[in-house]
C-alpha positions as CSV (number, residue, x, y, z in Angstrom):
1,M,0.0,0.0,0.0
2,T,1.8,3.1,-1.3
3,H,-0.9,5.7,-0.5
4,T,-1.0,6.6,3.2
5,A,-3.8,9.2,3.3
6,I,-7.0,10.4,1.6
7,L,-7.8,14.0,0.5
8,F,-11.6,14.4,0.3
9,S,-12.3,17.5,-1.8
10,S,-15.5,19.3,-2.5
11,F,-16.8,22.7,-3.9
12,G,-17.2,24.3,-0.5
13,G,-19.9,26.5,0.9
14,P,-20.5,29.4,3.4
15,E,-21.1,28.6,7.1
16,K,-22.9,31.9,8.0
17,Q,-24.5,35.0,6.4
18,E,-21.3,37.1,6.4
19,D,-19.5,34.3,4.5
20,V,-21.9,34.3,1.6
21,I,-20.5,37.2,-0.6
22,P,-16.8,36.3,0.1
23,F,-17.6,32.7,-0.8
24,L,-19.2,33.8,-4.1
25,R,-16.3,36.0,-4.8
26,N,-14.1,32.9,-4.6
27,V,-16.4,31.0,-6.9
28,T,-16.3,33.7,-9.5
29,R,-12.7,34.9,-9.1
30,G,-11.3,36.4,-12.3
31,R,-14.6,37.1,-13.9
32,G,-15.2,40.6,-12.7
33,I,-18.7,40.0,-11.4
34,P,-19.9,42.9,-9.1
35,D,-21.3,42.2,-5.7
36,E,-24.7,43.4,-6.8
37,R,-24.9,40.4,-9.2
38,L,-23.5,38.1,-6.6
39,E,-26.2,39.2,-4.2
40,E,-28.8,37.8,-6.6
41,V,-27.3,34.3,-6.2
42,A,-26.7,35.0,-2.5
43,T,-30.5,35.0,-1.9
44,H,-30.4,31.2,-2.3
45,Y,-27.9,30.8,0.6
46,R,-29.5,33.6,2.7
47,A,-32.8,31.8,2.6
48,L,-31.0,28.9,4.3
49,G,-29.6,31.2,7.0
50,G,-26.4,31.8,5.0
51,K,-25.2,28.2,5.8
52,S,-24.7,25.8,2.9
53,P,-25.9,22.3,3.7
54,I,-22.9,20.9,1.8
55,N,-20.6,21.3,4.8
56,E,-22.5,19.1,7.2
57,Q,-23.2,16.7,4.4
58,N,-19.4,16.4,3.7
59,R,-18.6,15.9,7.3
60,D,-21.2,13.1,7.4
61,L,-19.8,11.5,4.3
62,I,-16.3,11.6,5.7
63,A,-17.4,10.0,9.0
64,R,-19.2,7.3,7.2
65,L,-16.3,6.7,4.8
66,E,-13.9,6.4,7.8
67,A,-16.1,3.8,9.3
68,E,-16.4,1.8,6.1
69,L,-12.6,1.9,5.5
70,K,-12.1,0.7,9.1
71,R,-14.6,-2.1,8.5
72,R,-12.5,-3.1,5.4
73,G,-9.3,-3.0,7.4
74,I,-7.9,0.0,5.6
75,D,-6.1,2.3,8.0
76,L,-5.9,5.6,6.1
77,P,-6.7,9.0,7.6
78,V,-9.2,11.2,5.7
79,Y,-8.4,14.9,5.3
80,W,-10.9,17.5,4.0
81,G,-10.1,20.4,1.6
82,N,-12.4,22.6,-0.4
83,R,-12.0,24.6,-3.6
84,N,-13.9,27.8,-2.6
85,W,-14.2,27.9,1.2
86,E,-12.6,26.7,4.4
87,P,-11.0,24.2,4.9
88,Y,-9.1,25.1,1.7
89,V,-7.2,22.5,-0.3
90,A,-3.8,24.2,0.2
91,D,-4.2,24.4,4.0
92,T,-5.2,20.7,4.1
93,V,-2.2,19.7,2.0
94,R,0.1,21.4,4.5
95,R,-1.5,19.4,7.3
96,I,-1.1,16.2,5.2
97,H,2.6,16.9,4.8
98,E,3.1,17.9,8.4
99,D,1.6,14.6,9.4
100,G,4.2,12.7,7.3
101,H,2.2,11.7,4.2
102,T,3.6,12.0,0.7
103,K,1.3,9.9,-1.5
104,V,-2.5,10.6,-1.3
105,V,-5.7,9.4,-2.9
106,G,-7.9,12.3,-4.0
107,L,-11.7,11.8,-3.7
108,V,-14.1,14.4,-5.1
109,T,-17.9,14.9,-4.8
110,S,-18.5,14.9,-8.6
111,A,-19.3,11.8,-10.5
112,Y,-18.9,13.0,-14.1
113,S,-16.3,14.2,-16.6
114,S,-16.0,17.9,-17.5
115,Y,-13.6,20.7,-16.7
116,S,-15.5,21.9,-13.7
117,S,-16.6,18.5,-12.3
118,C,-13.3,16.7,-12.9
119,H,-10.3,18.4,-14.4
120,Q,-10.5,21.5,-12.2
121,Y,-10.0,19.2,-9.2
122,H,-6.7,18.1,-10.8
123,E,-5.9,21.8,-11.1
124,D,-6.9,22.5,-7.4
125,F,-4.4,19.8,-6.3
126,R,-1.6,21.1,-8.5
127,K,-2.2,24.7,-7.4
128,A,-2.2,23.7,-3.8
129,L,1.1,21.9,-4.2
130,D,2.6,24.9,-5.9
131,E,1.3,27.3,-3.3
132,T,2.7,25.2,-0.5
133,G,6.0,24.5,-2.2
134,L,5.3,20.8,-1.8
135,K,5.3,19.9,-5.5
136,G,7.6,16.9,-5.9
137,T,7.2,16.1,-2.2
138,V,3.5,15.3,-1.9
139,E,1.7,13.4,-4.7
140,I,-2.1,13.5,-5.0
141,D,-3.7,10.9,-7.3
142,K,-7.3,11.8,-8.1
143,A,-9.6,8.9,-8.2
144,R,-11.6,8.2,-11.4
145,V,-15.1,9.5,-12.2
146,Y,-17.7,7.2,-10.9
147,Y,-21.0,7.9,-12.8
148,N,-21.0,4.2,-13.7
149,H,-20.4,2.7,-10.3
150,P,-23.3,0.6,-9.1
151,G,-23.1,2.1,-5.6
152,F,-23.8,5.5,-7.1
153,L,-26.5,4.3,-9.5
154,E,-28.5,1.7,-7.5
155,P,-29.7,4.2,-4.9
156,V,-31.1,6.2,-7.8
157,V,-32.9,3.1,-9.1
158,D,-34.5,2.6,-5.8
159,G,-35.5,6.3,-5.5
160,V,-37.2,6.2,-8.8
161,K,-39.0,3.0,-8.0
162,N,-40.2,4.4,-4.7
163,A,-41.4,7.6,-6.3
164,L,-43.3,5.6,-9.0
165,E,-45.0,3.4,-6.3
166,A,-46.0,6.5,-4.4
167,H,-47.5,8.2,-7.5
168,R,-49.3,4.9,-8.4
169,T,-50.8,4.7,-4.9
170,N,-52.2,8.1,-5.4
171,G,-53.9,7.1,-8.7
172,H,-51.3,8.3,-11.3
173,E,-50.8,5.8,-14.1
174,A,-47.4,5.3,-15.6
175,G,-48.4,7.0,-18.9
176,A,-49.3,10.2,-17.0
177,I,-45.9,10.4,-15.1
178,E,-42.9,12.4,-16.4
179,I,-39.4,11.7,-15.1
180,L,-36.9,14.5,-15.3
181,F,-33.3,13.6,-14.7
182,S,-31.6,16.8,-13.7
183,T,-27.9,17.8,-13.7
184,H,-25.9,21.0,-13.6
185,S,-25.8,22.9,-16.9
186,I,-22.4,23.9,-18.2
187,P,-21.3,26.0,-21.2
188,T,-21.7,23.9,-24.4
189,T,-18.1,24.6,-25.3
190,M,-17.0,23.0,-21.9
191,A,-19.3,20.0,-22.5
192,D,-18.0,19.5,-26.1
193,V,-14.5,19.0,-24.8
194,S,-15.4,16.8,-21.8
195,G,-13.3,13.7,-22.5
196,P,-10.0,13.1,-24.3
197,K,-9.0,15.3,-27.3
198,S,-9.7,12.4,-29.7
199,T,-13.4,12.7,-28.8
200,W,-13.9,16.5,-29.0
201,E,-16.6,17.5,-31.4
202,K,-18.6,20.7,-31.5
203,G,-22.2,20.3,-30.5
204,S,-21.6,16.8,-29.2
205,G,-22.0,17.5,-25.5
206,G,-18.9,15.3,-25.0
207,W,-18.6,12.7,-22.3
208,Y,-20.5,14.9,-19.9
209,V,-23.7,14.4,-21.8
210,A,-22.9,10.9,-22.9
211,Q,-22.2,9.7,-19.3
212,H,-25.5,11.2,-18.0
213,E,-27.4,9.6,-20.8
214,A,-25.8,6.2,-20.2
215,A,-26.6,6.5,-16.4
216,I,-30.2,7.4,-17.1
217,E,-30.7,4.4,-19.5
218,Y,-29.2,2.1,-16.9
219,V,-31.5,3.4,-14.2
220,M,-34.6,3.1,-16.4
221,R,-33.6,-0.4,-17.5
222,R,-33.3,-1.5,-13.9
223,V,-36.6,0.1,-13.0
224,R,-38.3,-1.7,-15.9
225,E,-36.8,-5.0,-14.8
226,D,-38.0,-4.6,-11.3
227,L,-41.5,-3.0,-11.8
228,G,-42.4,-4.3,-15.2
229,A,-42.9,-2.3,-18.4
230,E,-46.5,-1.6,-17.6
231,H,-45.6,0.3,-14.5
232,T,-42.5,2.1,-15.9
233,P,-43.1,5.5,-17.7
234,E,-41.8,5.9,-21.2
235,N,-41.7,9.6,-20.6
236,Y,-38.3,10.5,-19.3
237,Q,-35.5,12.9,-20.3
238,L,-32.3,14.6,-19.3
239,V,-32.7,18.3,-18.2
240,Y,-30.4,21.0,-16.8
241,Q,-30.4,23.4,-14.0
242,S,-28.4,26.1,-12.2
243,R,-27.3,28.0,-15.3
244,S,-25.1,31.0,-14.6
245,G,-22.9,33.4,-16.6
246,A,-23.5,35.8,-19.4
247,P,-26.8,35.3,-21.3
248,H,-25.0,35.4,-24.7
249,V,-22.9,32.3,-23.8
250,P,-24.7,29.0,-24.8
251,W,-25.2,26.5,-22.0
252,L,-26.6,23.0,-22.1
253,E,-30.4,23.0,-22.4
254,P,-33.3,22.4,-21.8
255,D,-33.8,24.1,-18.5
256,I,-35.9,22.0,-16.1
257,N,-38.4,24.8,-15.4
258,D,-38.9,25.4,-19.1
259,V,-39.6,21.7,-19.6
260,I,-42.1,21.6,-16.7
261,E,-43.9,24.6,-18.1
262,D,-44.3,22.9,-21.5
263,L,-45.5,19.5,-20.2
264,E,-48.9,18.4,-21.4
265,G,-50.9,15.3,-20.7
266,R,-49.2,14.6,-17.4
267,S,-50.6,14.4,-13.9
268,A,-47.4,13.7,-11.9
269,L,-43.7,14.5,-12.0
270,I,-40.6,12.8,-10.6
271,V,-37.4,14.9,-10.5
272,V,-34.2,12.9,-10.2
273,P,-31.0,14.9,-9.3
274,I,-28.8,12.4,-11.1
275,G,-26.0,14.9,-11.5
276,F,-25.5,15.5,-7.8
277,V,-24.2,13.6,-4.8
278,T,-25.8,15.4,-1.9
279,D,-28.8,17.7,-1.2
280,H,-26.8,20.9,-1.3
281,V,-28.1,24.4,-2.1
282,E,-28.7,23.7,-5.8
283,V,-30.8,20.7,-5.0
284,V,-32.7,22.3,-2.2
285,W,-33.2,25.6,-4.0
286,D,-33.3,24.9,-7.7
287,L,-35.3,21.6,-7.4
288,D,-37.1,21.6,-4.0
289,T,-38.1,25.2,-4.3
290,E,-38.1,26.5,-8.0
291,A,-38.9,23.2,-9.8
292,K,-41.5,22.2,-7.3
293,E,-43.2,25.6,-7.7
294,S,-43.2,25.2,-11.5
295,A,-44.8,21.8,-11.0
296,E,-47.4,23.2,-8.7
297,N,-48.2,25.9,-11.2
298,K,-49.0,23.2,-13.7
299,G,-51.0,21.2,-11.2
300,L,-48.5,18.3,-11.2
301,A,-48.0,16.0,-8.2
302,F,-44.3,16.4,-7.4
303,I,-41.7,14.0,-5.9
304,R,-38.0,14.7,-5.8
305,V,-35.8,11.6,-5.5
306,P,-33.0,11.6,-2.8
307,T,-29.4,12.0,-3.9
308,S,-27.1,9.0,-3.6
309,G,-24.9,10.4,-0.9
310,S,-27.5,9.6,1.8
311,D,-27.2,5.9,0.9
312,D,-24.5,3.6,2.4
313,R,-23.9,2.1,-1.1
314,Y,-22.5,5.5,-2.2
315,I,-20.1,5.3,0.7
316,G,-19.2,1.8,-0.6
317,T,-18.4,3.5,-3.9
318,L,-15.9,5.9,-2.3
319,A,-14.3,3.1,-0.4
320,D,-14.0,1.1,-3.7
321,L,-12.3,4.0,-5.3
322,V,-9.8,4.0,-2.5
323,E,-9.3,0.3,-2.8
324,E,-8.7,0.7,-6.6
325,A,-5.8,3.0,-5.7
326,V,-4.3,1.1,-2.8
327,T,-5.0,-2.6,-3.3
328,P,-3.2,-4.3,-6.2
329,G,-5.6,-6.3,-8.3
330,F,-8.8,-4.8,-6.8
331,E,-11.6,-5.2,-9.3
332,R,-12.9,-2.0,-10.9
333,R,-16.7,-2.0,-10.5
334,A,-18.6,-0.4,-13.4
335,A,-22.3,-1.1,-14.3
336,I,-22.0,0.8,-17.6
337,D,-19.4,2.6,-19.7
338,V,-19.5,5.1,-22.5
339,P,-18.1,3.4,-25.6
340,G,-14.3,3.8,-25.7
341,A,-14.1,5.2,-22.1
342,L,-12.1,2.4,-20.6
343,E,-9.5,2.5,-23.4
344,N,-9.1,6.3,-23.0
345,E,-9.1,6.2,-19.2
346,G,-6.4,3.5,-19.1
347,S,-6.3,0.3,-17.1
348,T,-6.9,2.0,-13.8
349,G,-9.9,3.9,-14.9
350,A,-8.3,7.2,-13.8
351,C,-8.8,10.4,-15.7
352,G,-6.7,10.6,-18.9
353,L,-4.0,13.3,-19.0
354,E,-5.7,15.1,-21.9
355,C,-9.2,14.8,-20.6
356,C,-11.3,18.0,-20.3
357,L,-8.4,20.4,-20.7
358,V,-10.1,23.5,-22.0
359,R,-11.8,25.9,-19.7
360,T,-14.3,28.5,-21.0
361,P,-14.3,32.0,-19.6
362,E,-17.6,31.1,-17.9
363,G,-17.6,29.2,-14.6
364,T,-20.4,27.6,-12.7
365,F,-22.1,28.1,-9.3
366,A,-22.5,25.0,-7.1
């Protein structure tokens, strides 16, 4: 076992009202966005008391991961470092080094391939090593994307099944139910280059879209197998949320609220946050508040499926990623794969060196 520690890294979030604007300045650094514009986004956090749920959720994930690793006989400490708020990655890397660790597994709370959801974490780690002067002394190996791990997908399957059963109990037939699988929108130029250079194609959506579509098809196939075709809606689609940035810059569409407003012939709606790991601000605000309100305006019965992070099978996913890194011969678990992904990712399934390299001028809120 060459790795001796784990760096658990996430987006970060404010802890109190006075943190909100400084946090959003960190998120949008280099983009010249005035505080007046940031205050528009700040309302989402302020409605929750200025405290992002992501912090407690990450603390909970770390505690459960530590317990699972202990159960498996893996004695590795888990450190926590964020991109945009305390504890920052660089400060955590200093602690890791002070504690005597030089080779670290990097786990992140994003399951898919794109600049902002994958490659930027590589950059976070590199910048932290540069800032601390520890480049060449500490090595951080980011674990692979895990959109295809059964421990991430099976909780979604169960969530959709439970929602369908609840709607059916209330008199909604399968043909009258729409299922919307929601994920974070990103600029189309960022999506098109998500994946190795050999796969880049304008207008394709890249691996980011392909991975989501593959995950959705897996979920719906499993639901159909368990409930039967007669109880499984044929009406389902991938939608996007949480768009930010200049209006003239194209982002992935359609927006979830636009789709809801255009729905006809449906009596019930299931929203599945398949692009997210925990119920942080964008899930609580964009789905549980705005999308729910859109559904109510259309007279649709609304159920939002839980994110995978609340399920112990997701913790098993993170533990498996650690084992892939530290245990020779540990079997890589994947329920699905985008065609060609394994070949491009390499034998370990880790991100390729030329994956998702291009960053657009527009970032994302999370």
